[in-house]
C-alpha positions in Angstrom: 5.6 15.4 21.5 4.6 12.7 19.1 6.5 9.5 19.4 8.5 8.0 16.5 7.6 4.5 15.5 10.5 4.5 13.0 13.8 6.3 13.1 16.3 5.6 10.3 19.8 7.1 10.5 22.3 7.1 7.6 20.8 3.8 6.3 22.8 2.3 3.4 22.4 -0.9 1.3 25.0 -2.1 -1.1 24.6 -5.2 -3.2 27.6 -7.1 -4.6 26.8 -8.4 -8.1 30.0 -10.1 -9.4 32.6 -7.4 -9.7 30.0 -4.6 -9.4 28.8 -2.8 -6.3 25.2 -1.5 -6.6 24.5 1.3 -4.1 20.7 0.9 -3.6 20.5 3.2 -0.6 23.1 6.0 0.0 22.5 7.2 3.6 18.7 7.6 4.3 17.5 9.6 7.3 13.9 9.3 8.1 11.5 9.7 11.0 8.0 8.3 11.0 5.7 9.2 13.8 3.1 6.9 15.4 -0.2 7.2 13.4 1.4 8.8 10.3 0.0 8.0 6.9 2.9 8.1 4.5 3.5 7.4 0.8 6.9 6.2 -0.3 7.4 7.0 -4.0 10.2 6.9 -6.6 11.0 5.7 -10.1 12.3 2.2 -10.8 15.8 1.9 -9.3 15.2 4.7 -6.8 15.6 2.5 -3.8 12.0 2.4 -2.6 11.7 -1.4 -2.8 15.0 -1.8 -0.9 13.9 0.7 1.8 10.5 -1.1 2.1 12.3 -4.4 2.6 14.5 -2.8 5.3 11.5 -1.1 7.0 9.6 -4.4 6.9 12.5 -6.3 8.5 12.8 -8.5 5.4 16.5 -7.5 5.0 19.3 -5.9 7.0 21.2 -2.7 6.0 24.8 -2.6 5.0 25.4 0.3 7.3 23.4 2.8 9.4 20.7 2.3 12.1 17.0 1.4 12.0 15.1 1.9 15.2 11.6 0.4 15.4 9.5 1.3 18.5 12.7 2.1 20.3 14.5 -1.1 19.4 17.6 -1.2 17.1 16.6 -3.9 14.6 19.4 -3.1 12.1 21.8 -5.6 13.8 19.3 -8.4 14.4 19.7 -11.9 12.9 17.1 -13.6 10.7 15.2 -15.3 13.6 15.0 -12.1 15.6 13.8 -10.2 12.5 11.1 -12.8 11.9 9.8 -12.3 15.4 9.7 -8.5 15.1 8.0 -8.9 11.7 5.2 -11.1 13.1 4.7 -8.9 16.1 5.1 -5.3 14.7 4.4 -5.3 11.0 1.3 -6.1 8.8 2.1 -6.6 5.1 -0.2 -5.9 2.2 1.1 -6.9 -1.3 0.0 -6.1 -4.8 -0.5 -9.8 -5.6 -2.5 -10.5 -2.4 -0.3 -13.5 -1.4 -3.3 -15.6 -0.2 -3.2 -19.4 0.1 -5.6 -20.7 -2.5 -6.8 -23.7 -0.6 -7.7 -21.8 2.6 -10.9 -19.9 3.2 -10.8 -16.1 3.9 -11.1 -16.8 7.6 -8.2 -19.3 7.6 -6.0 -17.0 5.5 -6.6 -14.1 7.9 -6.0 -16.3 11.0 -2.7 -17.7 9.7 -0.4 -15.1 11.3 -1.8 -15.9 14.7 -0.7 -19.5 14.4 2.9 -18.4 15.0 1.9 -16.4 18.1 0.6 -19.6 19.8 -3.0 -18.4 20.1 -5.6 -21.1 20.6 -7.6 -22.0 17.4 -11.0 -20.7 18.7 -9.5 -17.3 19.6 -7.6 -17.2 16.3 -10.8 -17.7 14.3 -12.8 -15.2 16.4 -10.1 -12.5 15.9 -10.1 -13.3 12.1 -13.8 -13.0 11.9 -13.6 -9.6 13.7 -11.1 -8.1 11.3 -13.0 -9.5 8.2 -16.1 -7.7 9.4 -14.0 -4.5 9.9 -13.1 -4.6 6.2 -16.6 -5.4 5.1 -16.2 -9.1 4.4 -18.1 -10.6 7.3 -20.3 -12.5 4.8 -17.4 -14.0 2.8 -15.5 -15.8 5.6 -15.9 -19.2 4.1 -15.0 -18.2 0.5 -11.6 -19.2 -1.0 -9.6 -16.7 -3.0 -10.8 -17.9 -6.4 -14.3 -17.3 -5.3 -13.6 -13.6 -4.6 -13.1 -10.5 -6.8 -9.7 -8.8 -6.8 -11.0 -6.1 -4.5 -12.4 -8.7 -2.0 -9.1 -10.6 -2.1 -7.2 -7.4 -1.2 -9.7 -6.8 1.7 -8.8 -10.3 2.9 -5.1 -9.4 2.6 -5.7 -6.2 4.6 -7.6 -8.1 7.3 -4.7 -10.6 7.5 -2.3 -7.6 7.9 -4.4 -6.2 10.8 -5.0 -9.5 12.7 -2.0 -9.2 14.9 -2.7 -5.6 15.8 0.7 -4.5 14.4 2.4 -1.1 15.0 2.8 -0.6 11.2 0.8 -1.5 8.1 3.3 -1.7 5.2 1.5 -1.8 1.8 3.4 -2.5 -1.4 1.5 -1.2 -4.5 -1.8 -2.4 -2.9 -3.9 -1.1 -5.8 -1.6 -2.2 -8.6 -3.8 -5.0 -9.8 -7.2 -3.3 -9.3 -9.4 -1.0 -11.4 -10.0 2.6 -10.5 -13.3 2.2 -8.7 -11.9 -0.7 -6.6 -8.7 1.2 -5.9 -10.7 4.1 -4.4 -12.6 1.6 -2.2 -9.3 0.0 -1.0 -7.8 3.4 -0.3 -10.8 4.4 1.8 -10.1 1.3 3.9 -6.5 2.4 4.5 -7.8 5.8 5.5 -10.1 4.2 8.1 -7.2 2.0 9.4 -5.2 5.2 9.8 -8.0 6.9 11.6 -8.2 3.9 14.0 -4.6 4.8 15.1 -2.4 2.6 12.9 0.8 3.9 11.2 0.4 3.2 7.4 3.3 3.3 4.9 2.2 2.9 1.3 4.7 2.1 -1.4 3.4 3.3 -4.8 4.4 4.8 -8.1 0.9 6.2 -8.8 0.5 9.9 -7.9 -3.2 9.6 -7.5 -2.9 6.9 -4.9 -0.1 8.8 -3.1 -2.5 11.8 -2.9 -4.6 9.9 -0.3 -1.6 10.0 2.1 -0.8 12.8 4.5 3.0 12.8 3.8 4.8 11.9 0.6 8.5 10.9 0.6 10.1 10.6 -2.8 13.4 8.7 -3.4 15.8 9.1 -6.3 19.1 7.3 -6.8 19.1 5.9 -3.2 18.5 9.2 -1.4 15.5 11.2 -0.2 14.7 13.7 -2.9 11.7 15.4 -1.3 9.8 14.9 2.0 6.6 16.9 2.1 3.2 17.1 3.8 0.3 16.7 1.5 -1.5 19.9 2.2 -4.7 18.7 0.4 -5.6 16.2 3.1 -3.3 16.8 6.1 -4.7 18.2 9.3 -2.9 20.8 11.4 -2.6 18.3 14.2 -1.3 15.5 12.0 1.3 13.5 13.9 3.9 13.7 11.2 3.9 17.5 10.7 7.0 18.0 12.8 9.2 15.8 10.5 8.3 17.4 7.2 10.5 19.6 5.3 9.8 22.0 2.5 
């Protein structure tokens, strides 16, 4: 049986804004298997950004449980969450979030500083993942010397450098043209084929169509959770979780 990398049970998140309570998540149940390729969709206010922050260990739930690789992270403090984030999760953002004064190689190697890896090994690993995303000839370039697509490749390489359990991508093609978006999505497909679990947050249906499973949120609950029959294989690891 395929192992779950993420199990979420009755997850809720309530924000207190003055006298008002905002119920961003209203009891989410979700299982994500190792090596799934999943799109998380929903309109503005649906709760998808809140859920992404919880899955990325950037925030803690008001109630419910979040199990990541068999560990209950829903009760962890900020320091413990930071350690889990650095070890288990690679982030890719719409705005790239690269440091402008650092080269591609230095940007990609940065997460390894926190793991205590010696500098020579950090740079060697960064070079390796930059080559994997097709930027082996741009290692010395700074972000302003790269195109938008190249900057996103650097960001993807940075997400991969720690060999995380999960790649969590938030609107990764939102600032890119159509041709470049397709190129970036082909990289995510390769990452998935290499064995990574990929969770893509997007509001674009054509981007979600690349994923093997599509979970749609509305008003803080899961509205639909379906396999994408156009691309999914019969042996896809997430098939046992999907509902019609």
